C-alpha positions as CSV (number, residue, x, y, z in Angstrom):
1,M,-0.1,0.1,-0.3
2,E,1.3,3.5,-0.7
3,L,0.2,5.5,2.3
4,Y,-0.1,9.4,2.1
5,L,-0.3,11.3,5.2
6,M,-1.1,15.1,5.6
7,Q,-1.7,17.1,8.4
8,H,-4.7,19.5,8.3
9,G,-4.4,23.0,7.2
10,L,-4.0,25.9,9.8
11,C,-7.6,26.6,11.5
12,V,-9.1,29.3,13.2
13,S,-9.0,29.6,17.1
14,E,-11.6,27.9,19.3
15,A,-12.6,31.3,20.4
16,E,-13.4,32.2,16.9
17,D,-15.3,29.2,16.0
18,P,-15.5,26.3,18.4
19,R,-15.6,23.8,15.4
20,K,-12.1,25.1,14.4
21,P,-12.7,25.2,10.5
22,L,-9.8,25.9,8.0
23,S,-8.4,29.6,8.2
24,T,-8.2,31.5,4.8
25,E,-4.5,30.9,5.0
26,G,-5.1,27.2,5.9
27,R,-7.2,26.8,2.9
28,R,-4.9,28.4,0.7
29,I,-2.0,26.1,1.6
30,I,-3.8,23.1,1.4
31,E,-5.4,24.1,-2.0
32,S,-1.8,24.6,-3.2
33,S,-0.6,21.4,-1.7
34,A,-3.6,19.5,-3.3
35,R,-2.6,21.0,-6.9
36,A,0.9,19.8,-6.4
37,L,-0.6,16.3,-5.7
38,A,-2.5,16.7,-8.9
39,R,0.6,17.8,-10.8
40,M,2.6,15.0,-9.3
41,G,0.0,12.6,-11.0
42,L,-1.2,11.3,-7.5
43,S,-4.6,9.8,-7.4
44,F,-6.4,7.7,-4.5
45,D,-8.2,4.6,-4.1
46,L,-9.3,5.6,-0.7
47,I,-9.5,9.0,1.3
48,I,-9.8,8.8,5.0
49,T,-10.3,11.7,7.5
50,S,-10.7,12.1,11.1
51,D,-14.2,13.5,12.2
52,K,-12.7,17.0,13.1
53,L,-13.9,19.8,10.6
54,R,-10.4,21.0,9.7
55,A,-9.3,17.5,8.7
56,K,-12.6,16.8,6.9
57,E,-12.0,20.1,4.9
58,T,-8.5,19.3,4.1
59,A,-9.6,15.9,2.7
60,E,-12.3,17.5,0.6
61,I,-10.0,19.9,-1.0
62,V,-7.5,16.9,-2.0
63,A,-10.4,14.9,-3.3
64,R,-11.6,17.9,-5.6
65,E,-8.1,18.7,-6.7
66,T,-7.0,14.8,-7.6
67,N,-10.4,14.0,-9.0
68,Y,-11.2,11.4,-6.4
69,R,-14.6,9.9,-7.1
70,G,-15.2,7.7,-4.0
71,E,-16.7,8.4,-0.5
72,I,-14.6,10.0,1.9
73,K,-14.4,7.8,5.0
74,E,-14.4,9.4,8.3
75,H,-12.9,7.4,11.2
76,K,-12.5,8.6,14.9
77,E,-9.2,6.3,14.9
78,F,-7.6,9.3,13.1
79,K,-8.4,11.8,15.8
80,P,-5.4,13.5,17.4
81,T,-4.6,11.4,20.1
82,A,-5.6,8.0,19.0
83,P,-3.3,5.1,19.4
84,P,-1.4,4.4,16.1
85,E,-2.5,0.6,16.5
86,E,-6.1,1.7,15.9
87,A,-5.7,3.7,13.0
88,V,-3.6,0.7,11.3
89,E,-6.4,-1.6,12.1
90,V,-8.5,0.6,10.3
91,L,-6.4,0.6,7.3
92,R,-6.5,-3.2,7.3
93,K,-10.1,-3.2,6.7
94,Y,-9.8,-1.8,3.2
95,D,-8.5,-3.2,0.1
96,A,-6.8,-0.2,-1.5
97,Q,-3.3,0.4,-2.9
98,K,-3.2,4.2,-2.7
99,V,-4.6,5.7,0.4
100,F,-4.7,9.5,1.4
101,V,-5.2,10.2,5.1
102,A,-6.0,13.8,6.4
103,G,-5.5,14.0,10.1
104,H,-3.6,15.5,13.1
105,L,-0.7,15.7,15.3
106,P,0.4,13.8,17.1
107,S,-1.5,11.0,15.5
108,L,0.0,11.2,12.2
109,A,3.5,11.2,13.4
110,E,3.0,8.4,15.8
111,I,1.2,6.3,12.9
112,T,4.5,7.0,10.9
113,S,6.7,6.2,13.6
114,Y,4.8,2.9,14.4
115,L,4.8,1.8,10.7
116,L,8.6,2.6,10.2
117,G,10.1,1.8,13.5
118,G,7.9,-0.7,15.3
119,E,8.4,-0.2,19.1
120,K,11.4,1.9,18.2
121,K,10.3,5.5,18.0
122,V,11.2,7.4,14.6
123,R,11.0,11.0,14.4
124,V,9.1,12.2,11.5
125,R,8.3,16.1,11.2
126,F,4.8,16.9,10.0
127,R,3.7,20.6,9.1
128,N,0.2,21.7,8.1
129,G,-0.3,20.9,4.6
130,G,2.9,19.0,4.1
131,L,3.0,15.6,2.9
132,V,4.6,12.2,4.0
133,A,4.5,8.9,1.8
134,L,5.0,5.4,2.8
135,E,5.1,2.2,1.1
136,T,3.7,-0.4,3.7
137,D,2.1,-3.8,4.2
138,L,1.1,-2.3,7.6
139,T,3.4,-4.5,9.4
140,P,4.8,-2.4,12.3
141,G,8.6,-1.5,11.6
142,E,8.6,-2.9,7.9
143,A,7.4,0.6,6.2
144,E,9.6,2.4,3.7
145,L,9.5,6.2,3.7
146,L,9.1,7.3,-0.1
147,F,9.3,10.9,0.4
148,A,8.4,13.8,3.0
149,L,7.5,17.2,1.5
150,T,6.9,20.6,3.0
151,P,4.0,22.7,2.1
152,E,6.7,25.2,0.7
153,Q,8.0,22.3,-1.7
154,L,4.5,21.4,-2.6
155,A,4.0,25.0,-3.7
156,L,7.0,25.2,-5.9
157,I,5.4,21.9,-7.5
158,A,2.0,23.4,-7.7
159,G,3.4,26.1,-9.8
């Protein structure tokens, strides 16, 4: 499986809106990153998001820009503090080769660490709108890092 992980875009403060949707700047960055994914020729068999609005909005933008035609699947196992084992169990339920996940920290970093290092911690830095790609059969410690791109690198690709 090719697994693509993206931290949601910047969001408004809880005081501004308790649902914490994407901010104008957050939406701009995600739109740019999503255009880059399309220019890279990436398409997905499955898009998964947490149940938080900012992640759902991120997934929707990526789906639109990459011409994803499937249903965006929402799973609480991708919320910020969910254990990585729970997220991996969700991924095992799907028969998909290219999977995109819009999620949060620390969850995405924990999932990545678990797949790359198993019980040994591996530090991978995520940034809002950046992308980490893994090749994995979902066995802990056996994944291969394909690439990690910052939002600025993706913006260069987006043009």
